[in-house]
C-alpha positions as CSV (number, residue, x, y, z in Angstrom):
1,C,15.0,-4.3,-20.5
2,L,12.3,-3.5,-24.1
3,G,11.8,-0.3,-25.4
4,A,9.6,0.9,-28.3
5,R,10.8,0.0,-32.3
6,C,11.4,2.7,-34.4
7,A,10.8,1.3,-38.1
8,V,14.2,1.6,-40.3
9,E,13.9,1.8,-44.3
10,A,16.8,1.5,-46.5
11,G,18.7,1.7,-43.6
12,V,17.6,5.1,-42.1
13,V,16.1,4.8,-38.9
14,T,12.1,6.5,-39.3
15,D,9.8,8.4,-36.8
16,R,7.5,5.2,-36.9
17,L,7.2,3.5,-34.3
18,E,6.5,-0.5,-34.7
19,G,4.2,-1.9,-32.4
20,P,3.2,-3.3,-29.5
21,L,4.4,-0.7,-27.8
22,P,6.1,-1.8,-25.1
23,A,3.9,-0.7,-22.3
24,G,0.4,-2.3,-20.8
25,D,-0.5,-5.4,-22.0
26,G,2.7,-4.7,-25.0
27,K,4.9,-5.5,-22.6
28,V,3.6,-9.4,-22.4
29,T,3.4,-9.3,-26.1
30,W,6.8,-8.6,-26.5
31,L,7.7,-11.4,-23.4
32,E,5.5,-13.5,-24.9
33,R,7.3,-13.0,-28.4
34,K,10.7,-13.9,-26.6
35,G,9.5,-16.9,-24.9
36,V,10.3,-15.3,-21.6
37,R,8.3,-15.8,-18.4
38,P,9.9,-13.1,-15.9
39,V,10.8,-15.3,-12.3
40,L,10.6,-11.5,-11.2
41,A,9.2,-8.0,-12.7
42,V,9.6,-4.7,-10.4
43,G,7.0,-2.0,-11.5
44,N,6.3,1.4,-10.3
45,G,3.0,2.4,-12.8
46,E,-0.8,0.9,-13.8
47,L,0.6,0.4,-17.6
48,D,3.6,-2.0,-15.3
49,E,0.3,-4.3,-14.1
50,P,-0.1,-7.1,-17.0
51,M,3.8,-7.6,-17.0
52,L,3.4,-7.9,-12.9
53,R,0.8,-10.5,-13.7
54,F,2.5,-12.4,-15.8
55,A,5.5,-12.7,-13.9
56,E,5.9,-15.2,-11.4
57,H,6.8,-12.9,-8.6
58,A,6.1,-8.8,-8.9
59,I,6.9,-6.3,-6.4
60,V,6.1,-2.4,-6.9
61,V,7.5,0.3,-6.4
62,A,5.4,3.2,-4.9
63,P,6.4,6.7,-2.7
64,H,5.0,7.0,0.9
65,G,1.8,8.2,0.4
66,D,0.6,6.7,-2.5
67,E,-2.5,5.1,-2.1
68,G,-4.6,6.7,-4.7
69,N,-2.0,4.9,-7.2
70,G,-4.1,2.1,-8.9
71,L,-1.2,-0.3,-9.1
72,V,-0.7,0.3,-5.1
73,R,-4.2,-1.3,-5.0
74,A,-3.9,-3.6,-7.5
75,A,-0.3,-5.3,-5.4
76,V,-2.3,-4.7,-2.3
77,D,-5.5,-6.5,-3.7
78,R,-3.1,-9.5,-5.2
79,G,-0.6,-9.7,-2.3
80,W,2.4,-8.7,-4.1
81,P,5.0,-6.3,-1.9
82,I,5.2,-2.8,-2.2
83,Q,9.0,-1.1,-1.7
84,R,8.1,2.4,-0.4
85,G,10.8,4.9,-1.5
């Protein structure tokens, strides 16, 4: 699980985020920094696509009728399974 990280100054959490944000390519950056390549990644939005491409296996979660979603199109193109909800 990756989350945004706030800067800490003198032991106090600030309102500034430290990059990269764990969205889009930032997810892959954080995984690479940790030396981790996921065996399985599950995503439900276009910002998950870089992580899904990086993982060994990917599953896309999408509601029925969401064919306009860019991640659904990528899943079809790449042969990733789509879990419909």
